[in-house]
Every structure is written in structure tokens, then in C-alpha cells.
N, C-alpha and C positions, 0 to 999 in steps of 0.2 A: 742662485746668483743674485748679487746686489749691484745695481748700477748707480754710480755716484757721479754727479756733475761737479766738476772742479773749474773754478773761474777766478778771475781777479784782474785788476787793471794792469796795464803795462808797467813793468818795473816793480810790481808788488811782491814778487818772489814765488809766483805760482809754480815755476819749473822746479824750484828747490823743494817745494812741498810734494810735487809729483814724483820726484826722484826718491824721496824718503818713503812714499807710499809703495813704490815699486820694490824698494829694498825690503819692505815688510811683507810683500807678497801680492800686491795688487797687479792686475793686468791693466796696462795703460793704453788708452786709445787717444792719441794726440791729434786734435783736429788740424793744427798747424802743419804737422808732418804730413798728414793725409792730404791736406790742401796742396802741398807741393808735389806729392806723389801723383795726384790725378791730373796734373798739368805738366808732368815731366816730358822730356823729349820723346817723341814718337807716340804719345798718348792721344786718345781720341779727344780728351779734354783740351789739350793744346791745339789740336786741329780745329775744334769748334771755336776757340778763342781767335785763331788766325782768320777763320771765315767771318767772324763777327766784326773784327777790328782791323783786319788787313795783315798781309804777310810780314810787314815790318815789325810786328810784335814778337817774331821769332828770330833769335840771334843767330850768328854764324855757327855757333856750337850746337844748334838745334834746340836749345832750351828757350823758355819764355824770357823775353827781355822785360823784366819786372819794372824798371824805371819807365820804359816806353808805355806799358800798360797803365802804370800809375798816372802818367801824364794825361792819358786819355780819359780815365774815369774820375780823376780828381776834380771836384766841383761840378760834375755832370751826373746828377742822380739817375738819369735814364741809362747812361752808359754803365754806371755802377750796377744797376739792376740787371742789365744784360749779362754782365760778368758774373754776378751772383747766381743768375739762373743757369749758368753753365757749370760753375764750380760746386755750389752747395748740394745739388742732388747727387753728384758724384762722391762728395765727401760723406753724405749720409749713407749711400749705398756701401761704400768701403767700410765705414764704421760699423754698419750692421753685419757685414761679413766677419769682421774681427770679433765682434761681440758673440756672434753665433759660434765661433770657433773656440771660445773660452770654455773652461771646465764648468760643470754644473754648480760647483761650490765656489766659483770665482767671485772676487770683489773687483768689478770692472770700474776703473776711474776714467771718465771721459773728460779730457782736458779741452774745454771749449772757451776760448778767449772772449767771445761775444755772446756768451750764454744769456746774460741779462739783456743785452741790447736786442737779441733775437727773440726774446720772450719764450725761452726754452725751459725755464726752471720747472714748470709743472710736469715736464716729461720724465723727471728723475725722482725716484723715491727719496733721495737726499741730495742737497746742494751744499757744497763747501765753498766758501769765498775766502780767498786770501786777501787780507786787508792791510793797508799801509797808507799813512798820511801822504797826501799828494806832494807836499814839499820834499819829503824824504824820497819819494819816488823820482822826482826831478833830480835830486842830488845823486841818486844811484845811477840813473840813466846817463847823466853827464859824466860821472866819475868812472863807472864800470864799463859802460858801453861806448863812451866817447861821443855821445849824441849831443848836438847843439842844444843849448837850453831852450831856445825858441821852438825848436822841433819837438823837444820832449814835452813842453807845455801844450803845444798844439795837439800832440798825440793823446795826451791825457784828457784834454778838453773835449776831444771828439768821442770819448767813451762815456759810459754810464758813470754817474758820480757815486760817492759812498752811500748816500741815502738810498739810491736805487738798488745798489748791490745788497745792502743790509735787508731791504725788503724781500729779496729773493733768497737770502741765506738761512738755511737750517743751522749751519755752523759757520761762525765768523772766526777765522783763524788769524790772530794778530801776529804779523811778521815784523814788528818794530824792534824786537829784542835781538839777542844773539842767535847765531846758527844753532847752538845747542838748545836754546829755549824753543826755537821753532821745531826742532826734532822731538823735543819732549811733548810738545802739543800734538804733533802728528802721531806719535806713539800712543799717547793717551786716547786720541780719537780712534785709532785702529783697534786697540785692545778693548776699550770700554764701550764703543758704539758700533763701529763698522763690522767687526767679527760677530758679535752677538746678533746684530741686525740681520746679517746674511744667514746665520744659522736659523734664526726665527722664520725668515722668509722661506727658506728651503723646507723647513718642517711644517709650514703653514701654521705657525704658533704665534698668536697675538700676545702682547705684553699685558699682564694683569696689573691693575692699578694698585692693588695692595691695600694696606690699612688706611683708615680715614684720617689722614694727616692734613689739617687745614693750614693754608698759608695766606698771607696778606695778598690783596689784589695786585696783580702784575699788569702794569700798563701796556706790556707788549702782547698780552693774550689776544687782543683783537687782530693784531698784525700776524701773529702766528696762525690764528684761525683762518685768516684770509688766504695765507700761503697754502695751508693744508687743504682748504676748500677748493682752491684752483687745481690742486693735484687730483682731488677726488673728481671734480667736474671733468677734467681731461680724461681720466680713466673711464668715467661713465659715458662720455660721448653723447650720442643722440638719445640714449635711454634715460639720461638724467633730466630732471625738471627743476634743477636748482639746488644749491647747497647753502645751508644756513648755519651760523654759529648759534648754538643753544646752550642751555644749562647755566650753571653758576658763573663760569668764566666769561659768559656773554653779558653779565650784569655788572656794569661799572661800580666799583666800590664794595663789592660783596666778597667776603672771604670764601675760599673754595679749596677743594683738592686741586692739585696742579695737573688737571686732566682737561683737555679740550674736547668738548662734545660738539659733534657736527651732525646735521640732519640732511640726508640726501633724499630728495623727493623723486618718486618714480610713478609711472602710470599703473603698475600692478606689481604684486609680489612675484609674479613670473619674471617680470623685467628685473626685479631685485635679484632673483636667483641667477639670471643670465649674466649678471654683472660680477658674480663672485670671483671668477678667475681674473678679470681685469683689475678689480680692486685689490686682490691679493698681490698681483704683480706690481702694483703701485705702492705697496707697503702696508695694506690693510686686509689681512686675512680674516675670514669669517669665524664667528663663534656660533656654530649652528645650534647649540643647546639653548640659545635665547631666541625665541621666535615671537614674543608678544610683550606688550607693555602690561597687559592684564591677562594672565593665563586663563582665568576662568571664562573670559569672553572669547579667547582665541579660537576655540574649536567651533562654536556655533556661528561666529561671524568674524573670520580672520581679516576681512577688509576693514573692520572698525579698529581693532587694536593689534592686529598682526603686524609684524615687522621682521626685517632681517638685520642682524647686528654684526658689525665688524669692529676690529680694534687694531691699533697700530702695532707693527712688529718692531718698531724703532724703540730701543730701550731709553733713548734720550728724549723722547717726546710721547708720553701716553696720550692716546686719542681713543674716544668712543665714537663710532660711526653708526648712526641709526638710519636704516633705509625704511621709509614709510611711504604709503600711497599718498600722492598729492591730493589734498582736500579731505583726507580721512580724519576722524576724530583725534587719533594719536598725533598726526602731523600738525593739526590746528592747535591742539592742547600745548605742545612744546613751544610753539611760537607765541601763543597768547600768554602763557605763564611767564616766559622771558620778558615780554614787553610790559606786562603788568608790574613785575618786580622792578623793571627799569623806571617805570613812571610813578610808583608809589613808595616814597621813602619809609613810611610806616610799615608797610608790608615787608619791605626789604629788611628793615631792622628786626622785625618779628622772626623772619626766616633765618636771619643770621644767628639770633639767639638760640633758635632750635638746632641749627647746625652745630653750634658750639656745645650745646648740651649733649647731642648725640655723639659728638667726637669725644667728649669727656667720658661718656659711658662705654663706648665701643671702639675707641681709637686704637686700643691694643689688639683688636682682632686681626688675624692675618688677611682677611678680606673685609669688604665694606658692606656685607649683606645685612647685618643687624643695624649698622649705621643707617642704611637706606630705609630699612623697614621702620625704624623709629620715626622717620619723617613722614611716612605715608598718611597717617590720619590727618596731619596738618594739611597736606596737599589735597586730600579729599574735600576738606572744608574750604580751603582757599580757592578751589576751582570755582565755587559758586560766586565768590567775591570777584574773581578775575573775569568771569562771564558778565557780571553786572557792569564792571568797569568797561569791558570791551563793547558792550551793547549801548552804553550811554555816550560814547564818543564816536570818532571817525576811524576807529581801529579796523584793520582788515589783515588777514593772514597773508603775508608776502614773503 
């Protein structure tokens, strides 16, 4: 099963996207629909609201008087918090029931209007945001829904802005074109990413990064890494000791394979093993055949170079996730090498030349094993230089 978080600002066209996903086979869990269901006439949710705010919030038909409730909580954060404390847990409980009832191979799309505002993005293996310019959203709200312009602008202003939504989005689905264009985007997302992602998750099959194809530095790599790190940290919970962006994509200006490397620190390899299921459910199944950075040292002293290795099941975003013991040589080495390359332009240029040479020699290989092996002698020698740099300044592994 794959859980997808779907969100977007009011008037962006999220419902249109949700309908198309359902047509393609998704199971939709709509938070707005559930929020109405849990406070319907006769529900314990409505009874709790009446107890909190008075019987006048229940209309003659037995349903909640929404304008009356809105007038109470509008501009009163404490009242709003009381309302949320009644509604939100019931919405989560009902959502969990619907998800549990879905088939094992389902793609479950959770339509959550305030996903970004509620800080919920890290709870989903993939987040899709439907985007549309604010002025066009105003035009559509006024023209299609008959909303007053001032009301439309106020509603939009009360929600997250585009920058905040982009920061949470694994997929930004532009809804500024025609309906046919939007459907094409949704269909491509379904066929090329969601279906294979779900199949990979169900099989416990991580995506292999493939040949050593170098690309120019992508300025969005750090933002992508931050979003992925938050997802890993949420899955790791109390067993995690922090997630860091490492490797070439963590060094500004350096050409790299388009693969995000993350390092999750843990207190022990036993903790790393205990996290395997949670990380797989979050989209990062294990590759158990890789257990050490330096295999010859792994057996006599696994605490030094031993690790656990996971990779993304998402075909749209290759990720290598290294679980290492906090403070171990392998954990320290990854951070020190990253920071040295960031700080030393000469070393960075030297390493880039080596990467290009290795890619020219082995870029046609179906995997990157010989590409990586070609660089190892340089790393062995460079480690001494990085250690000298680290010891001569105020560097510390963080």
C-alpha cells in the first residue's frame, strides 16, 4: 500500500485532481468529507461541540449550525483550539479505519486541505501539491463558486503560501492549464510514479540508482534533502539521533549523480535493525546485502564501519539512506568529508575532475560499482587532508 498526501490551496483544483486519481484506481480518503461526517447529526462529535460551545450551535434539523460555530471560533484562537481538539482526533481515527480497510495493493490518496499548515507532510511517503497562482484562484472562486472577492482573498491569505507548499511538495502539479492538461499530468503521475512506487513498497524493493550519469548541480537538492530527512526522522522517532544530508549533492557547486544521500544516526546497529520496518513503510526499504562501508573491517569491529543501508522505493527520487552509529568513524567520516569539500575549492575541483574521469570510463556500466571503486584511492588519500583541515579549525561533527 502507498499513502499519498494530496493538498493545495482553496480554489487550486485539488478536487479535480482527486477525482481523476479515483478514476485511475486510487482509494480516496477525504478529510473534508470525514470532518463533516464526524460532527453529523446524532454523532458524539456534535454532542461534544454542543457541550463545549452551547446548545445553540445545533440547528433545528439536528445538524451543526456552521455559521454559528464559525462566529464563535473566528478570531478566537483558544476557541478554535477547543474545536480542533474535538474534530481532529475523530477525523484521524476515521481516516485510519478507511485506510485499514483498503486493499493491500491500494494507492490511498488522503485529501488533506491543511496538510502543510498542520505540519503533516513528513507522515506521508509522497506529497502531491496542486498549484495555481493566487490571482487565478481568486478569479475561479468568484466566478465558479460565487464567493465575494474580499472573502476569497481572506480565505487564501489565511492559508499557507506557495513557497510553504513547494517546500512540502514531492510533486508540484500545475493546474493553470486546461482540464485536459491537468488530466494528462495526473495520468503521467499515476503511471510513471505512483503505481511503480506502490509495487516497490509492497515488494520491499528499493530503486537502484543505475549508471553513473553526472548532472550539473541542482539548487533544489538541499530542499529535497531537508524534506526527505524530515520524513526519515519522523519514521525513526526516538531511535533516531538526527538526519544529515551527505554526499556530493550536499556540496554546493559539485556535479553529481542525481541521488540524495542521507545519514541517519542511531545509538546502535540493533536500533538500526529495529527501524527497518518503519523506514520501509515510509518509503525506504532496506538493502540488507550492504552492511559496512569497509567490509574487511566489518567482521572484527562492526561498530567502527558497520552500517545499515536503505534506499528509496520512489522511482521519481532516488535516495541512499545510510544508518550509522552516532559518533562512529563511518558517521564522522561522512560529515567531515562533506564539510571539507564545502570549505576547500581546490579539493572540490580535484574531486570533480576525478568524478568526470570515472564517469567517462564507467558511465556505460549498468550499475555504478566500478565508478565508485575508481574513486576509492583518492578518498583514502584525501581523508588525511580532511583530518588535517578538521583538526586545524573549529570543525566538529554535527
